[in-house]
N, C-alpha and C positions, 0 to 999 in steps of 0.2 A: 605718469607725468609725461607730458609731450615734449618735444624739442624747444619749441618757443617758450613755454614756460620755464624750462631749464636754463635757457640763455637769459632769461630775465633775472633768475636767482644768481647766476655766474656774474653777471654785471652789478648786481647788488653787492655780493661778497668782495667783487673786486675793489669797488670804491671803498667798502669797509676796511679792508685790508691795506688798502692805499693810505687811507685816513691814519690806521693804526701805525704803518709805516714813518709817514711824516711825523706823527705825535712822538712815536719813539726815537726817531732821529733828532728831533729837536730836544726832547728829554735828556737825550745822552749827551748833546753838545751843551746844555746849560749845566748838567751835573759835572762834565768836564771843566767847564769854565770856572765853576765855584770851587772845586776841590784844588785847583791849581797845579802844583808840583809834590801833591802828595807821594807817599810811598807807593800806593797804587799804580800811579803812573810810570811809564817805562818799563812795566814788567808785563808778565803774561796775565795775570790777574787783574792788572789795570786795564789792559786791552779789552778783557772781557766785561769788566765792569763799566767800561765806557761805551762799548758798543753792543752790549748784552741785549737790549730791547731791540735795537735794529736788526739783529741777527735772528732774535725770536720770531720777529714780525716777518722778516724775508722767509723763514724756514716755514712758518705757517702758510704764508701766501703760496710757497711752491707746493705744499702738501694739498693744500685745498684746490689748487690750479689743476694739478694731477688728477686728483679725485672726480673733480668736475669734466675733464677732457675724457676720462675713461668712461664716465656716467653718459656723457654725449654720444661716445663711440658705441656704447651698448645700446642706447636710445635709437640711434640711427640703424643699427643692425636690426633691432626689434622692429622698427617701423617698415624698413625694407622688405624683412620676412613677412609682416602683417600685408604689405600690398601685394607680394607676391602671392601669398594666400587669398586674398580677395580677389586677384586677376585669376587665379585657377579656379575659385568658387564661380565666379563669372563665367568663365569659360566652361565649366562643366554645366551650369544652369542653362547656358545657351545650346549646349549639346541636347540636355533634356528636353528643352522647348522644342528645339528641331525635330528631335525624335516624335515628340508627341504631335506635332504638327503635321509631320510627312506621313504618320502612322492614322492620321484622323480621315474622315470623310469630308471634314469642313475644309473650307478653301480661305485661307487667312492670308492677310499681307499686311505690311506696314511701310508707308511712303514716308521718308524723313524729309523735313523742310529746312534742315540746316545743314544739308551737304553730307550727311552720313549716308552709308549704303542701305538701300532698301531692302526689305526682308518679304519673301513670298514662299509659300509652300509648293513643293514640286508638283502637286496635284493640278495647281492653276495650268500650267504648261500641258499637263496630260489631257486636262478637260477642254480647252480652248486652243492648244496649239501655239499660243504666245505667252510670254512671262512680263511680270512687273519689271520695269527698267532698274538696273543696279542703282544709277545716280539719276535724281531729278533736280535739274538747276533750280527751276522756279515753276512753283506749282500755281495752276490757274484752273478755273472750272472746265474750261475748254480742253486743258492738257489731261486733266482726269479723266474726262470723257473720251479722249483719244487713247488714254493708258487702258482703260478697260474696254474699248472698242464698242460703245453705246450705239444701238440702232438709231439711224437717222431719225425715226419716227418718234422717238422716246427722249431725244435730246432736249427738247423744250422742257419736259418734265424734270429731266435730271439738272438741267440748268438751274431752274429755279429752286429745286430742293438743295442742290450742293451750294448755292451761293449762301445760304443760310449757315451751312457748315464753316466754310472758310472766313465769312465776315462776322458771325456771332458765335463761333465755335459750338454749335450745336450737333448732338447725336441726330443721324439720319438712318431712315430705313425705308426703303423704296421697293418697288417691283418694275423691273425694266429687262429689255432684252440685249444681251451682251453677244458680240460676233465671234465666230470661231474661224480659223485661218482657211477653212474650206469654204467660206461664204456664207454658212449658214447661222442662224441666230437661236438662241435657246433664252428662255424665260428665266430670269435670275432674282432672287431677292438679295439686294445688295443694303449692307448696314456698314456704318464707318462712323467712328467717333473720333474727336480730337484728343490729343495728348498734349496737356498744358504743364509748362513749368513753373517755378515759384514765383516768377514774374508775369504770370498770366499770359504768357506768350505761347502760341500754339507751335510746337516743335516737330509733330508727325501726325499722320493719319492712320489710325489702325481700321481695317476693314475686314470684312467677312462676306463671302460669296456663296449663296446657296442655291442649287439647281431645283428649282421649282416648275421645270418646263412642262413634265407630265402631269402634274397638278393643275396648273393653269389651262392647258389644253383640254384636260378632261372637264375643267368646269366650264371653258367655252363651248365644248361639245354639249354639255347638259343644257346650257343656257340656249344654244342654238335649237336644240330638240324642242324646248318649251316655246320657241319662237316660230318654229317651222312646221308646216305640215309634212308629216312624215313619208307619205306616199309621193308627193310632186317636188318637195324641196322648197315650195313657195312660203310665203307667210301665211300663218294660220289666221282664223277669224279674229281671235283675241288680239293678236299682235298687230294686225292691220288696222282695227279699231283704235288701239290706244295709238299708234304711230300718226293715223290722220286726224284724231283729237288732238294731239300734241302740235302737229302742224298748224291746224287752223287756230289754236290758241296763241301759238308763237307770231304768226303771221296772218293771214286771212284766206278765206275761201274763194275770194273774187278772181276770176280768170281760171279757176280750176275745174276738173270736171271728175265725177264719180261714175264710175262705169260699171254695169252689172252684166255679165255674160253667162248665158244659161244654154247649155248644149241642147239641140233638138233631136228628139228620137233616140236620147240616150238609153231609155229603157229597152228599147228594141236590141240594142247590144247585148246587155246583160241577158235578155230572153232567149235571143236566138244564136249569139256567139259566145256566151260564157261570161262569167265574171273576171275570169283572168284577162280575156280582151278586154272587157269594161275598164278593169284598171290601167290597160295600157292606152287605151283612149283618153282616159283621165291624164295620164302623164304626157301623152303627146301634145295635149292641149295646153299644158301647163308650159312646155318648151316653146311651143307657137307663141303663146302669150308673152313669153320673156324676149321673144325676139322682135315681135311687133311693136313693145313700148320700151322706152328707154330705161337705163340703169337707175335713174333718178326717180322714176315712177315706182309706186308701190303696187306689186301685184300679188294676190292673195287667193287660195283657194276658200270659197266660203262654206263649203260644204257639199258633198254629193258631186254633182256635175255642174256646180255653180262657181263662179270666179267673180272677184272684184278687182277693179284697178282704179287707182287714184293718180291722176295726172296732175302735176303743179305746172300754173303758168302756161296755159296753152291757147291759142287764138281759136276762136270758133271754127273758122275755115280749115285749119290744121285739124281741129279734132274730128270734124266731119271726113277728110282724107284717110285719118287713122282708121276710123270706124268701117269705112267702106274696104279698105286693106284688110282688116281683121275678119270681116264677113266673108271675103273671098278665100283667105289662108284658113281659116277654121272650118271650111266645107271639105269632107273628106269622106272615102268610102272604105269599109272594112269589111273583109271577107273572112270565112273559116268554113271549111268542109263544104265547099260550094255555095254557102249562103252569104249574101252581100247585103250589108246595112250602109245607107247613106247619111251622113250626119251634116247637119249645119248648125249655126248658131244664132240665137235671137239676142240683141244685145239692146240694153237701155241705159241712157247716160242722162246725168243730171249736170247742167252747166250753169256756174255760178257767176251772176255779174252784179249781186247785191251784197251789200255789207251785212254782217250779223248772222249770217248763214251758219248753222252748225252741222254737225256730223249726221244726226238723226234726220234732219230735213233733207240732207244730199242722199241718204240711203233710201228714205221713203219715196222720193222723186224718182231715184233711179230703177227701184223696184216697180214702181208703177209704168215706167217707160219700158221696160222689159215685157211686162205683162202685155202692153199694148201692141210692142212687136210680135208677140205671139198671136195676139187677135187678128193682126194685120196679114197673117199668113206665114210667119216665121222666116228665118234667112235673111233678116234685115235688122236695122238699127232704128231707134226711136231716141231722140234728144228732148228731154225736158229742162224748161228754164227756171232759174231762180232768181 
């Protein structure tokens, strides 16, 4: 029985006894008035007879009051001991949780929204060099981003994702880069969920950080290898075709140039200077093409000693200047053991000025143009128009 219920019973008994007392007192006075000066009056027996009900009611009231008071004291002590036991249990439970968290490889944290101290594992500080603040006055998406040191390039993704957590109390799971105090960033899987009270108010955010940097970078490297030519680091033929097609589908080929580069006399390098020197020529040519053309242009090794370049939005006169410059820079001499081989380049370009031109038409026109450049004596360029 709790203290509130006990008090209610006490008040009920109190009013019952008070009623008994009033009744006994009234009955005693009535009996006294009716008997007048009988022999019981004025004697000890008369006093007891006259006030007996009153004394009995008062005695019962005193006994029950003492019993109730002692029961209240017992219940108070029991409640106090229960509260202390519960407090000790909670403290022990928190210690267990802390031990589990601190000895786990996972990085957990809880950010309170009600002014309570925030909780975080020590491994967060070990991993990043920073810690979750003990007190967070007012939590917002930007504040949470600053707490977790989100990479600037990932902030937009983080903001759009976290807005749903705060406004709609949704569980979130995303992959972003978090900063370290040394200025570096690592890829992490960040999961966080809202803690809701009985009134459907969010009282805290419980989160988990998982280091996935090595996995992400390995996947990026694998993806890069499937996109790139292993010898030169340029785009491979498949990736080049996919990206050019995608650009034409989303934009247009008008004012774009598709350039085909074929190295003259490359077979002589392999035959006279060896295949190792041949590989070096291929790599050198790739570097030169990356210097000649801008970062926004697509440069690929098409196979063997053939290269393709797709230039977006270039005026025709600028294209001609670029091709003249390329002819000059790609001309070179390679030697080995006293043997010299001169290399030049034949370039064919397809320049688009009409709508509706696709990848295949550009490739075919550029291929014909480079063949024409070779027929014309090599070491030159030819532009075909579409």
